[in-house]
N, C-alpha and C positions, 0 to 999 in steps of 0.2 A: 631370566626374570619374568618373561611373559607367560611361561607355562604355569607356575603357581597361581598367577592371577586368573588364568582361564579356569583352573580347578576351583578356586574360591567362587568365581562367578557361577559355575555350574552347580556347586553345592548350594549356593544361595537360591538359585532358581528352583532346585529340587525341593528345598525346605519351604519356600513360598507356596509352590503348588501343592505340596503335601498338606500344609496348613489349610489351604483353601478347600482341599478335598475333604479333610476331616471335618471342617466347619459345615460344609454343605451336607455331608453325610449325617452329621449330628442334627442339623435342622430337619432333614427328611426323617431321620430316625425317631426324633421326638414325636412325630405326628403319625407314624405308621403303625405304632403298637396299638393293639386292641385293648380297650379298657378292661381291667380285671381287678377284683378285690383280693386283698391279702388274707390268707387264712390265719386266724388268731387262735393260739392254744395257750391259755393262761394256766399258771400253776396256782393251786389253792393257797390262800393266806395261811401262814404258820408263824407269824411274828418276826420272821427274818426280813431284813430290809430288802425290798424288791422294787426295782425301778419300774415305773408305770408311764407309758406313753399314751396320751389321749388320742383316740381315733374319732373321726367326725365325718359327716357327709361332705364330700368334696364338690365344690362348685363346677359347673361345666367348663371344660378346658383345663382342669386341674390334674388330668391324667397324662400329662405330656411326657413324663419320664418313665419309659418302659411300660407304659400303660397302667402304672400303679397310682393309687390315690395319693394326693399331695401329703397327707399326714404321715405316710409310711416311708418316706425317703430315708435311707440309711438304717432302717429298722431290720433286725435288732443289733447289728454289728456295732454301731456307734455307742449304744448303751453298754453292751458287753465289754467293750474296751475301757470305757470309763469306770465300770464296776471293777474290772481287774486292777486298774490303777488304785482305786479307792481301797480295795482289799489289801493291797501291798503296803499302803502308807498309813492306814488307820486301823482301829479296832472295831469298826462298824460291822464287819463280817457280812457284806451283802451277798445275795445270790449273784454269781458272775455270768451264768449262762442263761438262766430263765428270766426273760423280760416280759412283763405283762402289758396288755393294751386294753383300755376301758373307755367307755363313753362317759361324758360328764354327768349323765343322768343315771348311771349305774350305781346302786347303793354300795357295791363293793369298793368304790373309790374311797369311801370314808375310812377304810382300813389302812390307807396308804398316805403318809404325811406329805409326800412330795409327788407332784405330777408334772409331766413335760409335754409340750405341744409345739409343733412346728408348722411352717408354711401357712400361717393363719390368714394370708391374703386370699386363700381358697376356702376358708372356713365358712360353711353354712350351718348356722346354729338353730336348733329347734327350741321351742319355748321351754320344754322340759330340761334341756341342757343348760339354758340360761339360769333356771331355778337351781339346778344341780350345782353349777359353778358358784353361785351366790352362797348356797349352804355350805359348800366345801370350804370356801375361803373364810366364812364366818365361824366355822367350827375349828379353824386352825390350820387348814391345808395351805400349802405353798405351791404356786404355779410358776414354772419356768417356760418362757416363750422364746423360741429360737428359730433360726433359718427363715428369716422374715425380711422381705425386701420391699423396695419402693414399687408402686404400681407399674405393671408392664415390663418389669425387668427380672430375669432369672437366668443366672449362669451365662450372661452375655447375650442371650437370645431375646430380642424384644418381643413383647406380647405374651410372655409366659409367666409373668410375676403375680398374677392374680390382682386382687383389689387393693393391695398395699395397706398402708396404715388406716385408711378410712374404713375398710371392711372390718379390720380388727377392732378399732375403737367402737364402731357401731355394735358389734357383738358384746364387748365388755360392758357397754352402757345398758344393754338389755339385762345384764346381771347386776350391775352396780350403776344405777342411773345418775348418781351424783359424783361419779368417779373423777379424780384428778390424776394426771400423769406427771410425775416429777422426774426431772433430769437427774440421773445418778452422778455422783462424783467419787473420786478415789478415796475420800475420807469416810464414806458410808460403811457401816459395820459389816455388811455382807462381803466386802473385799478384804476383811481382816479376820474372819472367823476361823481360818485354818492357815492358808498361805497369806503372806503380806503382799497384796497387789496395790501398789502405790501410784500406778499410772494406767489409765485406760487406753491410752494411745499405743500401747504395746500389744494390744489384742490384735492378732493378724486378721486379714481378710482372706477368705478361701477363694472367692472369685468375684465378689462384688466390687463396685467402684465407690469412691468416697471413703468415709470413715464409719466405723461401727458407732451406733448410738445406743446408749443404755438408759432405760427409763424404768420407773418403778411405780407401783400402786401400794399405798399404805393403808392400814386399818384406820377408819374414820378420816381418811385424807390427812393424816397427821404424821409427818416424817419422824417424829419422836417415838412413834409406836411401831408395831410389827410390820415388816415388809410382807405383803401378801402375794405380789406378782413381780417378778423380775423379767424385763423385756429386752432381748437382744434384737435390736432393729437394724436393718440394712447390713446384716452380717449372717454368718452361718458357722457358729462356733463348733457345732457337732460334726461338721465336715472333717475337721482335724482329728476328732476322735475316731471317726469311721475310717479314715485313710491312714491312721498312724502305723498300721502294720504293713502298709504297702509301699512306703517310701515315696509317696507322691507330694509330701509337703516337708519343709525343713523341720528338724528336730526341735530347734529353739522355739519356733512358732507353735508347734504342736504342744510343747510343754506349757506355754502360756494359756492355751485353750483348755488343757487339762486342769491347770490351777483354778481357772474360772469355774469349771464344772464341779470340781471338788468343793470349792467354797459354797457354791449354790446348794449342794446336797447338805453340807454341814450346817448351813444357816437354816435350811428347812427343818432339819432334825432337832435343832436347839432353840428355835423360836416358835 
């Protein structure tokens, strides 16, 4: 009877030390990478739906993951996986391999009805980008905000979360001075434009604590009008898209994240 107990104790000790070693290595690793920019190679516009991720100047300290700028985490694998799913279940016919990345002040952005931006706690916005975002939204563009956490938190490591909601709100107010942020509910049209998403508490967390928060910005601050920005706050939905081919997250959770992504694209294309 005592032998199995000793085995279990030994295994527990090994697991604990392994976990501590991984955490310590991760903390060291996040800081040892040299800052580097990502090479962007965009494909020309040809009318076919192409996913566009917004790139921006990353605030100091925002290069903590492999030395990459905050806006690029998961690029382009997360989008490629989402586009493959979208191609299988719809007639949209998106590009599945080619993912573009543009700045908000790039005139090319107006050719694309949906844009996606992440890690906005590290977002440093230029005046020209604020003007570009305002024009993009007013001309009918739809912005998806994701992978966005409370200040000082990222992946369980304190001090790596950027400026949190305050930084994001300050940037949006430079583009839309009178903006109001509305709490989203499961009854909102965006959650029913393709898949029927009747509960927001089923959206899983990749690694954040607490619950995901969904907020929206509407045209003229009127919830009866077009949704211009959907905000996934305190969550990272795209982490499930990125990891879906690696078996790092449960299939059921991944499916919920894909449903949300598909609905976002469909809403942006039809409103």
